[in-house]
C-alpha positions in Angstrom: 0.0 0.0 0.0 1.7 3.2 -1.1 -0.2 5.4 1.3 1.0 3.3 4.2 4.5 3.4 3.0 4.4 7.2 3.0 3.1 7.2 6.5 5.8 4.8 7.6 8.4 7.0 5.9 7.0 10.2 7.6 7.0 8.5 11.0 10.5 7.2 10.6 11.9 10.6 9.5 10.2 12.4 12.4 11.4 9.9 15.0 14.9 9.8 13.5 15.3 13.5 14.2 14.3 13.3 17.9 16.8 13.2 20.8 17.3 9.7 22.3 15.2 10.5 25.4 12.2 11.5 23.1 12.7 8.4 21.0 12.4 6.3 24.3 9.1 8.2 25.0 7.8 7.4 21.6 8.7 3.8 22.0 7.0 3.7 25.4 3.9 5.3 23.9 3.8 2.7 21.1 4.1 -0.1 23.7 1.3 1.6 25.7 -1.0 1.6 22.6 -0.3 -2.0 22.0 -0.8 -3.1 25.6 -4.0 -1.1 26.2 -5.6 -3.2 23.4 -4.6 -6.5 25.1 -7.7 -8.0 26.7 -5.7 -9.8 29.3 -4.1 -6.5 30.4 -7.5 -4.8 30.6 -8.9 -7.6 32.7 -5.8 -7.5 34.9 -6.2 -3.7 35.4 -9.9 -4.1 36.2 -9.0 -6.9 38.7 -6.3 -4.8 40.4 -8.6 -1.8 40.5 -11.3 -3.7 42.2 -8.8 -5.0 44.7 -7.5 -1.5 45.4 -11.0 -0.2 46.0 -11.6 -3.0 48.4 -8.2 -2.6 50.1 -8.9 1.1 50.5 -12.2 0.4 52.2 -10.4 -2.0 54.5 -7.8 0.6 55.3 -5.0 -1.5 53.7 -1.9 -0.1 52.0 -1.7 0.3 48.2 1.0 -1.5 46.4 3.6 0.6 44.6 3.7 1.0 40.8 6.9 -0.9 40.7 5.3 -3.8 42.5 2.3 -3.7 40.2 4.5 -3.8 37.1 6.5 -6.6 38.5 3.3 -8.6 39.2 2.0 -8.0 35.7 5.3 -9.1 34.2 5.1 -12.4 36.0 1.8 -13.2 34.3 
């Protein structure tokens, strides 16, 4: 598809001109877009959210973002 090739080229050119830290941000955003469409991830977030709501009601401590990410990576 020529139109897609043009879009790919434009994206590549724009990203190529960014500083490394911005390239990492772009990569993180792309990964976020891919992950947010993953049903297992959505189900996991919903499950953890419900647990957090219940924990808050029970006066329990919330887990840190690092712990949450480590737990998700074990799945």
